[in-house]
DSSP file (Angstrom, degrees, kcal/mol; ACC not computed):
  #  RESIDUE AA STRUCTURE BP1 BP2  ACC     N-H-->O    O-->H-N    N-H-->O    O-->H-N    TCO  KAPPA ALPHA  PHI   PSI    X-CA   Y-CA   Z-CA
    1    1 A X              0   0    0      0, 0.0     0, 0.0     0, 0.0     0, 0.0   0.000 360.0 360.0 360.0 129.5    2.2   25.8   10.5
    2    2 A X        -     0   0    0      2,-0.2     3,-0.1     0, 0.0     0, 0.0   0.581 360.0-113.9 -96.3 -11.0    1.0   24.4   13.8
    3    3 A X  S    S+     0   0    0      1,-0.4     2,-0.1     0, 0.0     0, 0.0   0.333  72.9 134.2  91.7  -8.3    2.9   21.1   13.7
    4    4 A X        -     0   0    0      1,-0.1     2,-0.5    20,-0.0    -1,-0.4  -0.461  61.8-115.3 -73.1 149.4   -0.3   19.1   13.5
    5    5 A X        -     0   0    0     -2,-0.1     2,-0.4    15,-0.1    -1,-0.1  -0.765  28.2-140.0 -86.6 124.1   -0.4   16.3   11.0
    6    6 A X        +     0   0    0     -2,-0.5    14,-0.1     1,-0.1    15,-0.1  -0.696  26.9 172.4 -88.8 134.2   -3.0   17.0    8.2
    7    7 A X  S    S+     0   0    0     -2,-0.4    -1,-0.1    13,-0.1    14,-0.1   0.347  72.2  65.1-115.6   1.4   -5.1   14.1    7.0
    8    8 A X        +     0   0    0      3,-0.0     2,-0.7     9,-0.0    -1,-0.1   0.171  61.3 130.1-112.3  16.9   -7.5   16.2    4.8
    9    9 A X    >   -     0   0    0      1,-0.2     3,-1.7     4,-0.1    78,-0.2  -0.632  45.2-157.7 -75.8 111.3   -5.0   17.4    2.2
   10   10 A X  T 3  S+     0   0    0     -2,-0.7    77,-0.5     1,-0.3    -1,-0.2   0.658  88.1  65.7 -66.8 -16.1   -6.7   16.6   -1.2
   11   11 A X  T 3  S+     0   0    0     75,-0.2    -1,-0.3    76,-0.1     2,-0.3   0.641  86.9  86.8 -80.7 -12.0   -3.3   16.7   -2.9
   12   12 A X  S <  S-     0   0    0     -3,-1.7    75,-0.6    73,-0.1     2,-0.0  -0.618  81.9-121.3 -85.2 144.3   -2.1   13.6   -0.9
   13   13 A X     >  -     0   0    0     -2,-0.3     4,-2.3    73,-0.2    72,-0.2  -0.302  36.2 -96.4 -74.6 172.6   -2.9   10.1   -2.2
   14   14 A X  H  > S+     0   0    0     70,-2.6     4,-2.6     1,-0.2     5,-0.2   0.891 122.5  51.0 -60.5 -43.8   -4.8    7.8    0.0
   15   15 A X  H  > S+     0   0    0     67,-0.6     4,-2.6    69,-0.5    -1,-0.2   0.900 110.5  49.9 -63.0 -39.7   -1.9    6.0    1.5
   16   16 A X  H  > S+     0   0    0      2,-0.2     4,-1.8     1,-0.2    -1,-0.2   0.907 111.7  48.6 -65.0 -40.9   -0.2    9.3    2.4
   17   17 A X  H  X S+     0   0    0     -4,-2.3     4,-1.8     2,-0.2    -2,-0.2   0.920 113.5  46.5 -64.2 -42.4   -3.4   10.5    4.1
   18   18 A X  H  X S+     0   0    0     -4,-2.6     4,-2.5     1,-0.2    -2,-0.2   0.897 110.6  52.0 -68.3 -39.5   -3.8    7.3    6.1
   19   19 A X  H  X S+     0   0    0     -4,-2.6     4,-2.6    -5,-0.2    -1,-0.2   0.860 107.4  53.8 -63.7 -33.2   -0.2    7.3    7.1
   20   20 A X  H  X S+     0   0    0     -4,-1.8     4,-1.4     2,-0.2    -1,-0.2   0.895 108.0  49.8 -66.1 -39.1   -0.7   10.9    8.3
   21   21 A X  H  <>S+     0   0    0     -4,-1.8     5,-2.7     2,-0.2     6,-0.3   0.929 111.6  48.6 -62.3 -44.5   -3.7    9.7   10.4
   22   22 A X  H ><5S+     0   0    0     -4,-2.5     3,-1.7     1,-0.2    -2,-0.2   0.917 109.7  51.6 -61.8 -43.4   -1.5    6.9   11.9
   23   23 A X  H 3<5S+     0   0    0     -4,-2.6    -1,-0.2     1,-0.3    -2,-0.2   0.782 105.6  57.3 -64.3 -26.5    1.3    9.4   12.6
   24   24 A X  T 3<5S-     0   0    0     -4,-1.4    -1,-0.3    -3,-0.2    -2,-0.2   0.375 137.7 -79.5 -85.9   4.7   -1.3   11.6   14.5
   25   25 A X  T < 5 -     0   0    0     -3,-1.7    -3,-0.2    -4,-0.1    -2,-0.1   0.237  54.0-107.5 117.1 -13.6   -2.2    8.8   16.8
   26   26 A X  S   <S+     0   0    0     -5,-2.7    12,-3.2    -6,-0.2     2,-0.7   0.586  76.8 128.2  73.5  11.2   -4.5    6.8   14.6
   27   27 A X        -     0   0    0     -6,-0.3    -1,-0.2    10,-0.2    10,-0.1  -0.855  39.1-166.3-108.4 105.7   -7.7    7.7   16.4
   28   28 A X    >>  -     0   0    0     -2,-0.7     4,-1.4     8,-0.1     3,-1.0  -0.382  47.1 -92.7 -71.1 166.8  -10.6    9.0   14.3
   29   29 A X  H 3> S+     0   0    0      1,-0.3     4,-1.6     2,-0.2     3,-0.3   0.863 129.3  52.6 -52.8 -39.5  -13.4   10.7   16.4
   30   30 A X  H 3> S+     0   0    0      1,-0.2     4,-2.7     2,-0.2    -1,-0.3   0.822 103.4  58.9 -67.9 -27.1  -15.3    7.4   16.6
   31   31 A X  H <>>S+     0   0    0     -3,-1.0     4,-1.7     2,-0.2     5,-1.5   0.845 102.6  53.1 -66.4 -33.2  -12.2    5.7   17.8
   32   32 A X  H  <5S+     0   0    0     -4,-1.4    -2,-0.2    -3,-0.3    -1,-0.2   0.913 112.6  44.7 -64.4 -42.3  -12.2    8.2   20.7
   33   33 A X  H  <5S+     0   0    0     -4,-1.6    -2,-0.2     1,-0.2    -1,-0.2   0.927 124.8  30.5 -69.2 -46.1  -15.8    7.2   21.6
   34   34 A X  H  <5S-     0   0    0     -4,-2.7    17,-0.2     2,-0.1    -1,-0.2   0.535 108.8-114.6 -96.6  -7.1  -15.4    3.4   21.2
   35   35 A X  T  <5 +     0   0    0     -4,-1.7    16,-1.3     1,-0.3     2,-0.3   0.950  69.7 118.2  78.1  49.4  -11.8    3.1   22.3
   36   36 A X  E   < -A   50   0A   0     -5,-1.5     2,-0.3    14,-0.2    -1,-0.3  -0.967  36.4-168.9-141.8 162.1  -10.0    1.9   19.2
   37   37 A X  E     -A   49   0A   0     12,-2.6    12,-2.6    -2,-0.3     2,-0.4  -0.988  32.4-101.6-148.7 153.9   -7.2    3.1   16.9
   38   38 A X  E     +A   48   0A   0    -12,-3.2    10,-0.3    -2,-0.3     3,-0.1  -0.632  40.2 169.4 -70.8 129.3   -5.5    2.5   13.6
   39   39 A X  E     +     0   0A   0      8,-2.9     2,-0.3     1,-0.4     9,-0.2   0.620  58.6  22.2-120.6 -21.0   -2.2    0.7   14.4
   40   40 A X  E     +A   47   0A   0      7,-1.5     7,-2.4   -14,-0.1    -1,-0.4  -0.997  57.2 171.4-147.2 145.1   -0.9   -0.5   11.0
   41   41 A X  E     +A   46   0A   0     -2,-0.3     2,-0.3     5,-0.2     5,-0.2  -0.965   6.3 155.6-152.7 140.7   -1.4    0.4    7.4
   42   42 A X  E >   -A   45   0A   0      3,-2.4     3,-2.3    -2,-0.3     2,-0.3  -0.897  62.5 -52.4-147.0 175.8    0.2   -0.5    4.1
   43   43 A X  T 3  S-     0   0    0     -2,-0.3    40,-0.1     1,-0.3    36,-0.1  -0.345 126.9  -5.1 -58.6 112.5   -1.1   -0.5    0.5
   44   44 A X  T 3  S+     0   0    0     35,-0.5    72,-2.2    -2,-0.3     2,-0.3   0.579 120.7  86.3  81.9  10.5   -4.4   -2.4    0.5
   45   45 A X  E <   +AB  42 115A   0     -3,-2.3    -3,-2.4    70,-0.2     2,-0.3  -0.998  46.8 174.5-145.8 138.1   -4.2   -3.5    4.2
   46   46 A X  E     -AB  41 114A   0     68,-1.9    68,-2.6    -2,-0.3     2,-0.4  -0.997  10.4-161.7-144.6 148.0   -5.2   -1.9    7.5
   47   47 A X  E     -AB  40 113A   0     -7,-2.4    -8,-2.9    -2,-0.3    -7,-1.5  -0.996   4.9-173.9-132.8 129.6   -5.3   -2.9   11.1
   48   48 A X  E     -AB  38 112A   0     64,-2.6    64,-3.0    -2,-0.4     2,-0.4  -0.922   6.8-163.1-115.5 147.0   -7.3   -1.4   14.0
   49   49 A X  E     +AB  37 111A   0    -12,-2.6   -12,-2.6    -2,-0.4     2,-0.3  -0.971  17.1 154.3-128.4 148.3   -7.0   -2.4   17.7
   50   50 A X  E     -AB  36 110A   0     60,-1.9    60,-3.1    -2,-0.4     2,-0.5  -0.950  38.2-121.9-156.8 173.8   -9.3   -1.8   20.6
   51   51 A X  E     - B   0 109A   0    -16,-1.3    58,-0.2    -2,-0.3     2,-0.1  -0.934  27.1-143.7-127.8 107.6  -10.4   -3.0   23.9
   52   52 A X        +     0   0    0     56,-0.7    56,-0.4    -2,-0.5     2,-0.3  -0.402  33.7 155.3 -69.4 147.5  -14.1   -3.8   24.2
   53   53 A X    >   -     0   0    0     -2,-0.1     3,-2.2    54,-0.1    53,-0.1  -0.840  59.3 -64.8-154.3-169.7  -15.6   -3.0   27.6
   54   54 A X  G >  S+     0   0    0      1,-0.3     3,-1.8    -2,-0.3     7,-0.1   0.757 118.3  74.0 -61.3 -24.9  -18.8   -2.2   29.4
   55   55 A X  G 3  S+     0   0    0      1,-0.3    -1,-0.3   -21,-0.0    -3,-0.1   0.707 103.2  41.5 -61.2 -17.8  -19.0    1.1   27.5
   56   56 A X  G <  S+     0   0    0     -3,-2.2     8,-3.3   -22,-0.1    -1,-0.3   0.171  88.0 131.3-114.5  15.7  -20.1   -1.0   24.5
   57   57 A X  B <   -F   63   0B   0     -3,-1.8     6,-0.3     6,-0.3     2,-0.2  -0.369  46.2-143.6 -71.5 147.1  -22.4   -3.4   26.2
   58   58 A X    >   -     0   0    0      4,-3.0     3,-2.0    -2,-0.1     4,-0.1  -0.462  41.6 -88.1 -93.5 177.2  -25.9   -4.1   24.9
   59   59 A X  T 3  S+     0   0    0      1,-0.3    -2,-0.1    -2,-0.2    -1,-0.0   0.679 125.3  64.0 -63.1 -15.4  -28.9   -4.7   27.3
   60   60 A X  T 3  S-     0   0    0      2,-0.2    -1,-0.3     1,-0.0     3,-0.1   0.484 117.8-107.0 -87.6  -2.9  -28.0   -8.4   27.5
   61   61 A X  S <  S+     0   0    0     -3,-2.0     2,-0.3     1,-0.4    -2,-0.1   0.724  85.6  98.2  87.6  22.1  -24.6   -7.8   29.1
   62   62 A X  S    S-     0   0    0     -4,-0.1    -4,-3.0    42,-0.1    -1,-0.4  -0.879  87.0 -75.1-129.8 167.8  -22.2   -8.5   26.3
   63   63 A X  B     -F   57   0B   0     40,-3.0    40,-0.4    -2,-0.3    -6,-0.3  -0.438  56.6-110.1 -65.9 130.5  -20.5   -6.2   23.8
   64   64 A X    >>  -     0   0    0     -8,-3.3     3,-1.8    -2,-0.2     4,-0.7  -0.275  19.5-122.4 -59.4 142.8  -22.9   -4.9   21.2
   65   65 A X  H 3> S+     0   0    0      1,-0.3     4,-2.5     2,-0.2     5,-0.2   0.740 108.3  71.8 -60.2 -23.1  -22.4   -6.3   17.7
   66   66 A X  H 3> S+     0   0    0      1,-0.2     4,-2.4     2,-0.2    -1,-0.3   0.785  88.9  61.2 -64.7 -26.3  -22.0   -2.8   16.4
   67   67 A X  H <> S+     0   0    0     -3,-1.8     4,-2.0   -11,-0.2    -1,-0.2   0.959 109.1  40.7 -63.7 -49.9  -18.7   -2.6   18.2
   68   68 A X  H  X S+     0   0    0     -4,-0.7     4,-2.6     1,-0.2     5,-0.2   0.926 115.4  51.8 -62.8 -45.0  -17.3   -5.5   16.0
   69   69 A X  H  X S+     0   0    0     -4,-2.5     4,-2.9     1,-0.2     5,-0.2   0.884 108.4  51.9 -60.2 -39.0  -19.0   -4.1   12.9
   70   70 A X  H  X S+     0   0    0     -4,-2.4     4,-2.5     2,-0.2    -1,-0.2   0.921 111.3  45.7 -65.9 -44.2  -17.5   -0.7   13.5
   71   71 A X  H  X S+     0   0    0     -4,-2.0     4,-2.4     2,-0.2    -2,-0.2   0.924 115.6  46.9 -64.3 -42.7  -14.0   -2.0   13.8
   72   72 A X  H  X S+     0   0    0     -4,-2.6     4,-2.5     2,-0.2    -2,-0.2   0.919 113.7  47.7 -66.1 -43.0  -14.4   -4.3   10.7
   73   73 A X  H  X S+     0   0    0     -4,-2.9     4,-2.6    -5,-0.2    -1,-0.2   0.900 111.9  51.0 -63.5 -40.7  -16.0   -1.4    8.7
   74   74 A X  H  X S+     0   0    0     -4,-2.5     4,-2.6    -5,-0.2     5,-0.2   0.919 111.0  47.7 -63.0 -43.4  -13.1    0.9    9.7
   75   75 A X  H  X S+     0   0    0     -4,-2.4     4,-2.3     2,-0.2    -2,-0.2   0.925 113.7  46.9 -65.4 -43.7  -10.5   -1.6    8.7
   76   76 A X  H  X S+     0   0    0     -4,-2.5     4,-2.0     1,-0.2    -2,-0.2   0.912 114.0  49.3 -62.9 -41.5  -12.1   -2.3    5.3
   77   77 A X  H  X S+     0   0    0     -4,-2.6     4,-3.0    -5,-0.2    -2,-0.2   0.922 112.8  44.5 -65.5 -44.9  -12.5    1.5    4.7
   78   78 A X  H  X S+     0   0    0     -4,-2.6     4,-2.0     2,-0.2   -34,-0.2   0.863 110.0  55.4 -72.0 -33.7   -8.9    2.4    5.6
   79   79 A X  H  < S+     0   0    0     -4,-2.3   -35,-0.5    -5,-0.2     4,-0.3   0.919 113.0  44.1 -60.0 -41.2   -7.6   -0.5    3.5
   80   80 A X  H >< S+     0   0    0     -4,-2.0     3,-2.1     1,-0.2     4,-0.3   0.933 109.7  55.1 -66.5 -46.8   -9.6    0.9    0.6
   81   81 A X  H >< S+     0   0    0     -4,-3.0     3,-1.6     1,-0.3    -1,-0.2   0.846  98.5  63.6 -56.2 -34.2   -8.4    4.5    1.4
   82   82 A X  T 3< S+     0   0    0     -4,-2.0   -67,-0.6     1,-0.3    -1,-0.3   0.689 103.7  48.6 -65.6 -16.0   -4.8    3.3    1.2
   83   83 A X  T <  S+     0   0    0     -3,-2.1    -1,-0.3    -4,-0.3    -2,-0.2   0.408  88.3 112.6-102.7   1.3   -5.4    2.5   -2.4
   84   84 A X    <   -     0   0    0     -3,-1.6   -70,-2.6    -4,-0.3   -69,-0.5  -0.426  62.5-128.3 -79.0 149.0   -7.0    5.8   -3.5
   85   85 A X    >   -     0   0    0    -72,-0.2     3,-2.0     1,-0.2   -73,-0.1  -0.437  49.2 -70.6 -81.0 165.9   -5.5    8.4   -5.8
   86   86 A X  T 3  S+     0   0    0      1,-0.3   -73,-0.2   -75,-0.2    64,-0.2  -0.345 123.6  20.1 -56.2 134.9   -5.2   12.0   -4.7
   87   87 A X  T 3  S+     0   0    0    -75,-0.6    -1,-0.3   -77,-0.5     2,-0.2   0.292  98.4 116.1  86.9  -9.8   -8.7   13.6   -4.7
   88   88 A X    <   +     0   0    0     -3,-2.0    -1,-0.3    61,-0.2     2,-0.3  -0.569  37.8 178.6 -89.0 156.3  -10.6   10.3   -4.5
   89   89 A X  E     -C  148   0A   0     59,-2.7    59,-3.2    -2,-0.2     2,-0.3  -0.818   9.5-150.1-140.0-176.7  -12.8    9.3   -1.6
   90   90 A X  E     -C  147   0A   0     -2,-0.3     2,-0.3    57,-0.3    57,-0.2  -0.957   6.8-160.9-150.4 165.5  -15.0    6.3   -0.8
   91   91 A X  E     -C  146   0A   0     55,-1.7    55,-2.8    -2,-0.3     2,-0.4  -0.979  33.6-103.4-147.0 152.6  -18.1    5.2    1.1
   92   92 A X  E     +C  145   0A   0     -2,-0.3    53,-0.3    53,-0.2     3,-0.1  -0.624  30.9 178.2 -77.1 126.9  -19.2    1.8    2.2
   93   93 A X  E    S+     0   0A   0     51,-2.8     2,-0.3    -2,-0.4    52,-0.2   0.790  70.5   4.7 -92.0 -36.1  -22.0    0.3    0.0
   94   94 A X  E     -C  144   0A   0     50,-2.0    50,-2.1     2,-0.0     2,-0.4  -0.997  54.6-174.5-151.9 141.5  -22.4   -3.0    1.9
   95   95 A X  E     -C  143   0A   0     -2,-0.3     2,-0.6    48,-0.2    48,-0.2  -0.949   6.1-169.4-139.2 119.4  -21.0   -4.7    5.0
   96   96 A X  E     -C  142   0A   0     46,-2.7    46,-1.8    -2,-0.4     2,-0.4  -0.947  11.4-168.1-109.9 122.0  -21.8   -8.3    5.8
   97   97 A X  E     -C  141   0A   0     -2,-0.6     2,-0.5    44,-0.2    44,-0.2  -0.910  11.1-164.0-114.0 134.8  -20.7   -9.3    9.3
   98   98 A X  E     -C  140   0A   0     42,-3.0    42,-2.3    -2,-0.4     2,-0.6  -0.981  14.1-147.2-113.3 126.8  -20.6  -12.8   10.7
   99   99 A X  E     +C  139   0A   0     -2,-0.5    40,-0.3    40,-0.2     3,-0.1  -0.844  22.8 170.3 -97.3 121.7  -20.3  -13.1   14.5
  100  100 A X        +     0   0    0     38,-2.7     2,-0.3    -2,-0.6    39,-0.2   0.735  66.1  11.1-102.4 -28.6  -18.3  -16.1   15.6
  101  101 A X  S    S-     0   0    0     37,-2.0    -1,-0.3    35,-0.1     2,-0.0  -0.978  75.9-113.9-155.7 136.3  -17.8  -15.4   19.4
  102  102 A X        -     0   0    0     -2,-0.3     2,-0.4    -3,-0.1   -38,-0.1  -0.340  28.3-141.4 -69.3 152.1  -19.4  -13.0   21.9
  103  103 A X        +     0   0    0    -40,-0.4   -40,-3.0   -50,-0.0     2,-0.2  -0.899  21.1 174.8-114.1 146.4  -17.1  -10.3   23.5
  104  104 A X    >   -     0   0    0     -2,-0.4     3,-1.7   -42,-0.2     4,-0.4  -0.754  54.0 -85.1-132.1-177.3  -17.3   -9.1   27.1
  105  105 A X  T 3  S+     0   0    0      1,-0.3     3,-0.3    -2,-0.2   -51,-0.1   0.657 128.4  58.4 -65.6 -12.6  -15.2   -6.7   29.2
  106  106 A X  T 3  S+     0   0    0      1,-0.2    -1,-0.3   -53,-0.1   -53,-0.1   0.425  78.9  89.8 -95.3  -0.5  -13.0   -9.8   29.8
  107  107 A X  S <  S-     0   0    0     -3,-1.7    26,-0.4     1,-0.2    -1,-0.2   0.859  77.5-157.6 -64.6 -35.5  -12.2  -10.4   26.1
  108  108 A X        -     0   0    0    -56,-0.4   -56,-0.7    -4,-0.4    -1,-0.2  -0.397  45.1  -3.1  85.0-168.0   -9.1   -8.1   26.2
  109  109 A X  E     -B   51   0A   0    -58,-0.2    24,-0.8    -2,-0.1     2,-0.3  -0.238  66.1-162.2 -61.1 142.9   -7.5   -6.4   23.3
  110  110 A X  E     -BD  50 132A   0    -60,-3.1   -60,-1.9    22,-0.2     2,-0.4  -0.893   5.6-149.5-125.7 158.1   -9.0   -7.2   19.8
  111  111 A X  E     -BD  49 131A   0     20,-2.6    20,-2.4    -2,-0.3     2,-0.6  -0.988   3.3-163.2-134.6 122.6   -7.6   -6.7   16.4
  112  112 A X  E     -BD  48 130A   0    -64,-3.0   -64,-2.6    -2,-0.4     2,-0.4  -0.932  14.8-177.7-106.4 119.7   -9.5   -6.0   13.1
  113  113 A X  E     -BD  47 129A   0     16,-2.4    16,-2.1    -2,-0.6     2,-0.4  -0.971   0.2-176.4-122.6 130.1   -7.4   -6.6   10.0
  114  114 A X  E     -BD  46 128A   0    -68,-2.6   -68,-1.9    -2,-0.4     2,-0.3  -0.937   6.7-171.8-126.1 147.7   -8.7   -5.9    6.5
  115  115 A X  E     -BD  45 127A   0     12,-2.4    12,-2.2    -2,-0.4     2,-0.5  -0.979  30.2-113.3-132.9 150.0   -7.2   -6.5    3.0
  116  116 A X  E     - D   0 126A   0    -72,-2.2    10,-0.3    -2,-0.3     3,-0.1  -0.708  23.2-171.5 -81.0 125.9   -8.5   -5.4   -0.4
  117  117 A X  E    S-     0   0A   0      8,-3.0     2,-0.3    -2,-0.5     9,-0.2   0.856  71.8 -13.8 -85.3 -39.7   -9.5   -8.4   -2.5
  118  118 A X  E     - D   0 125A   0      7,-1.4     7,-2.9     2,-0.0    -1,-0.4  -0.976  60.6-163.5-158.2 154.7  -10.0   -6.4   -5.7
  119  119 A X  E     + D   0 124A   0     -2,-0.3     5,-0.2     5,-0.2     2,-0.1  -0.946   9.1 176.0-148.6 122.4  -10.3   -2.8   -6.6
  120  120 A X        -     0   0    0      3,-3.2    -2,-0.0    -2,-0.4     5,-0.0  -0.321  52.7 -83.3-105.9-166.8  -11.6   -1.2   -9.8
  121  121 A X  S    S+     0   0    0      1,-0.1     3,-0.1    -2,-0.1    -1,-0.0   0.798 125.9  16.6 -70.9 -27.4  -12.1    2.4  -10.8
  122  122 A X  S    S+     0   0    0      1,-0.2    25,-3.2    24,-0.1     2,-0.4   0.632 123.7  44.2-119.7 -21.0  -15.5    2.6   -9.0
  123  123 A X  E     - E   0 146A   0     23,-0.3    -3,-3.2   -33,-0.0     2,-0.4  -0.984  53.1-168.6-136.4 139.5  -15.8   -0.4   -6.6
  124  124 A X  E     -DE 119 145A   0     21,-2.6    21,-2.9    -2,-0.4     2,-0.4  -0.948   9.0-154.1-121.6 146.8  -13.5   -2.0   -4.1
  125  125 A X  E     -DE 118 144A   0     -7,-2.9    -8,-3.0    -2,-0.4    -7,-1.4  -0.983  18.3-179.8-120.6 130.7  -14.1   -5.4   -2.3
  126  126 A X  E     -DE 116 143A   0     17,-2.4    17,-2.7    -2,-0.4     2,-0.3  -0.950  16.9-155.2-132.1 150.2  -12.5   -6.0    1.1
  127  127 A X  E     -DE 115 142A   0    -12,-2.2   -12,-2.4    -2,-0.3     2,-0.3  -0.932  17.9-177.7-118.2 147.2  -12.4   -8.9    3.6
  128  128 A X  E     -DE 114 141A   0     13,-2.5    13,-2.5    -2,-0.3     2,-0.3  -0.992  12.6-160.6-145.1 152.2  -11.7   -8.4    7.3
  129  129 A X  E     -DE 113 140A   0    -16,-2.1   -16,-2.4    -2,-0.3     2,-0.5  -0.967   8.4-151.4-129.2 149.6  -11.4  -10.5   10.5
  130  130 A X  E     +DE 112 139A   0      9,-3.1     8,-3.5    -2,-0.3     9,-1.5  -0.987  26.5 171.5-119.4 121.2  -11.6   -9.5   14.2
  131  131 A X  E     -DE 111 137A   0    -20,-2.4   -20,-2.6    -2,-0.5     6,-0.2  -0.872  28.5-122.3-127.7 158.9   -9.5  -11.7   16.5
  132  132 A X  E >   -D  110   0A   0      4,-1.8     3,-2.2    -2,-0.3   -22,-0.2  -0.309  48.2 -86.0 -88.8-177.0   -8.6  -11.6   20.2
  133  133 A X  T 3  S+     0   0    0    -24,-0.8   -23,-0.1   -26,-0.4    -1,-0.1   0.570 130.2  54.9 -72.8  -4.7   -5.0  -11.5   21.4
  134  134 A X  T 3  S-     0   0    0      2,-0.1    -1,-0.3     0, 0.0     0, 0.0   0.296 120.8-107.6-102.8   7.4   -4.8  -15.3   21.2
  135  135 A X    <   +     0   0    0     -3,-2.2     2,-0.2     1,-0.3    -2,-0.1   0.548  66.0 152.7  82.5   7.9   -5.8  -15.2   17.5
  136  136 A X        -     0   0    0      1,-0.1    -4,-1.8     2,-0.0     2,-0.4  -0.534  50.4-114.9 -72.7 135.9   -9.4  -16.6   18.1
  137  137 A X  E     + E   0 131A   0     -2,-0.2    -6,-0.2    -6,-0.2     3,-0.1  -0.584  40.1 168.4 -74.8 122.4  -11.8  -15.5   15.5
  138  138 A X  E     -     0   0A   0     -8,-3.5   -38,-2.7    -2,-0.4   -37,-2.0   0.774  65.6 -14.4-100.7 -38.1  -14.5  -13.2   17.0
  139  139 A X  E     -CE  99 130A   0     -9,-1.5    -9,-3.1   -40,-0.3    -1,-0.4  -0.979  56.4-159.1-160.7 158.0  -16.1  -11.8   13.8
  140  140 A X  E     -CE  98 129A   0    -42,-2.3   -42,-3.0    -2,-0.3     2,-0.3  -0.954  10.5-170.0-140.8 162.0  -15.5  -11.6   10.1
  141  141 A X  E     -CE  97 128A   0    -13,-2.5   -13,-2.5    -2,-0.3     2,-0.4  -0.995  17.6-153.8-151.7 152.8  -16.8   -9.3    7.3
  142  142 A X  E     -CE  96 127A   0    -46,-1.8   -46,-2.7    -2,-0.3     2,-0.4  -0.974  24.6-168.2-122.3 145.5  -16.9   -8.7    3.6
  143  143 A X  E     -CE  95 126A   0    -17,-2.7   -17,-2.4    -2,-0.4     2,-0.5  -0.986  19.7-155.8-139.3 144.3  -17.4   -5.2    2.3
  144  144 A X  E     -CE  94 125A   0    -50,-2.1   -51,-2.8    -2,-0.4   -50,-2.0  -0.981  22.1-169.6-115.3 129.4  -18.2   -3.5   -1.0
  145  145 A X  E     -CE  92 124A   0    -21,-2.9   -21,-2.6    -2,-0.5     2,-0.5  -0.960  18.4-133.6-127.4 138.5  -17.1    0.1   -1.2
  146  146 A X  E     -CE  91 123A   0    -55,-2.8   -55,-1.7    -2,-0.4     2,-0.5  -0.777  16.7-148.0 -90.1 126.7  -17.8    2.8   -3.7
  147  147 A X  E     -C   90   0A   0    -25,-3.2     2,-0.4    -2,-0.5   -57,-0.3  -0.837  18.3-165.4 -95.4 128.7  -14.8    4.8   -5.0
  148  148 A X  E     -C   89   0A   0    -59,-3.2   -59,-2.7    -2,-0.5     2,-0.2  -0.934  14.7-134.1-121.5 137.1  -15.7    8.4   -5.8
  149  149 A X              0   0    0     -2,-0.4   -61,-0.2   -61,-0.2   -62,-0.1  -0.526 360.0 360.0 -80.2 154.4  -13.7   11.0   -7.8
  150  150 A X              0   0    0     -2,-0.2    -1,-0.1   -64,-0.2   -62,-0.1   0.491 360.0 360.0 -72.2 360.0  -13.5   14.5   -6.4
């Protein structure tokens, strides 16, 4: 035993795996690249926080829409993962993003929060919002996710 927290143990249910990720710092590899991390999780709900900056700028000098989409997709995915049984996994089938306000390096910390609206044996539906630290809505998303048995 190395003392590292394992997040890939197939015998763990989804919430236990996600809590292990959170205990390990909450940063999946893409979170390292884009500068965001999982900060809260409970059954059917997940929250990521990040700070957009010049590292995510598009050629027009604002944060690329993919930054918001990535945080929203991550929150919807982890909210879904928290509801999985041991041995199940998921993938995003659809993500619809609405952009409400542009982000720049001056936006400051942002928060993506997702909740599961409904979940069946094969499909989950999630809603997510991305807000700044004053609670202003920056983007929102709806997502459809496929639940897969091992």
